[in-house]
N, C-alpha and C positions, 0 to 999 in steps of 0.2 A: 504494500500500500504506500502511495506517495502522499506525504503530509507536509504542508507548509506550516511553519511555526514562527511566532514572533512574540517579543515581550518588551515592555518598557523597563526602565531600570529597577523598578520594584519587583518585577517578575523574573529577573535574570537568573537567579539561582534555581528557581523552580523550573524554568525553561530548560536549563542545562540538565537537570535531573530527568525530566520527561524525555528530552532528546536522547539521553543515554539509554533509558529504559526501552524506548521504541526502536532505536537502532539495534539494540541487542535482540529484539524480537523480529528483526528482518525488515522493518519499515525504512523507506527512504525518506529522510527528513531534509527539507529545504528551509534553512533558517534565513529569514529576511531581515533580522535585526542587525543593525550596524555594529561593528566591533568597537567603535569609540564610545565610551560612556558619555552621556549627556546629549547624544544626537538621536536618541530613539524616542521620538514623540509618538504617542499612540495614534494620532490621525494618519500619519504617513505609513506607519507599520501596518495598521488595520487595512488601509486601502491597498497597500502592496500585496498583502497576503490574500485578501478577498478577491482581488483581480486575478491572481494566479488560479484560484479555485473556479471563479466564474468563467475563465477562459479554458478550463479543462486540463490545465497543466499540473494539477494536484487534485486528489479526490476530496480532500477536506483540509481544514486549517484549525490550529489551536492557538488562541491569542491569550496572552497572560499579562495582567496588570493588577493594580491594587484592588479595584472593584470590578473590572471587566465591563463596566457600563459604557464608558466612552468608546471602547473598542467595538462593542456590539452595535452601538448606534452607527458608527462609521461603516462597519462591515455590511450592515443591513441597507445601506444606501446603494450598494452595488447590485445590479440586476442579477438574479439567480442565486443570491446568497440568502440563507436563512440562518442567522446567528442567534445564539442564546447564551446568556450567563447562567451557568449551572453551579450551584453551591452544595449539591449532594448527588449521590448516585441515582436517586429516584428522578430528579428533574433531568439528569443527563439521559436516562432511559426514555423518559416521556418525550424529551425534545427530539430524540431520534425516531422512536416508534410512531409518534403521532404527527410530528412536524417535519420530519425528514431534514433536520438541520444538517448543514455542511460546514458550519464554523462553530467551534466550542470556545466560549470565552470564560476564563477562569479568574476568580477574585482571590488573589493570594493574601490579601489583608483580612479576609473573612473566613478562610478555611485553612486547616493545617495541611502539611505535606502528605500525610497518609490519606486524608480525604481527597486531595488532588489526584493521587494515584488511582483511588477507587472511582472517582468521577471520570477520569480519562479512560480507564478500562471499561467502565459501563457504557460510556458514550461511543467508543470505537467498536464495541462488540454487539451493540443493539442494532437490529435491522428495522427499517421502516415497514410498517404494516401496510402493504401495497394495495389493499382493497378498501372498499367501503367509505365511510365518512371521513377518515383521515386523508385518503388520497383526494377525495372531492374537495376538502378544505385547502389542502396544499395547492391544488389546481386553482382555486379561487385567489390564493395569494399570488400565483403567477399572473393571473389576469390583472390584478391590481398593479403589479410591477409594469405591466404593459399599458397602464393608464385606462384600463377597461373596468366597467362595473362588474363586481363579482356576482351580482345577482343574475347576470347574463351568461355566466360560465356554464358550459355543458355539464350535464350530470356525469358523463363518462370522462374521467380524468385521463391524463396522459398515461402511456404504457408504463407498467411497473419496471423497477430496476431489473437489469439483465442477470442471467444466471452467473456470469463471471463475477459481477459485483457481489452477489450473495456468497459465492465461494471464497472470494478474497476476505470478506468479513468473517466467515466461518473459520478460516485458517488463522486470521489475526486473533479471533476470540480464543481459539485453542491455545495459541502461543501466549497470550496475555493471562489466561486463566492458570497457566502452568507456573507463572511467576509468583 
């Protein structure tokens, strides 16, 4: 799985830990945070990471800051991005299974490192529930992104994720659960 990652100065240590954990599990990590301290403002970092995901050059992104709020606001401005701040495993699971989020925002000032690991693991290993009301609602979000009225969206949403994506998530889940 190809994951883009970014953090502001407050999330640097956590970003480094997550990067090591995911690389050890076979993930390709693209870090868009600058090497020089003080030059990593969340608007630029969030934009850069979200664009990579929206252009299909990574499957998802993990953005890390003090609260995650600013990063999620910026990321959600990019067409095709559904970013969520998750502060526990349950919200991480729901954000994936119900909302098909593709950007996870972490609030390092609000949760400890063990919780962060659980959140990342839950988020990366949870699949989107491809049918029914959740797919219909995500389709309405796509319509809103296009400047269209969600009430006019068709009842039949876009096709579900392909089998290759499901298999990648299953393999990642297996690797992460073994940690």
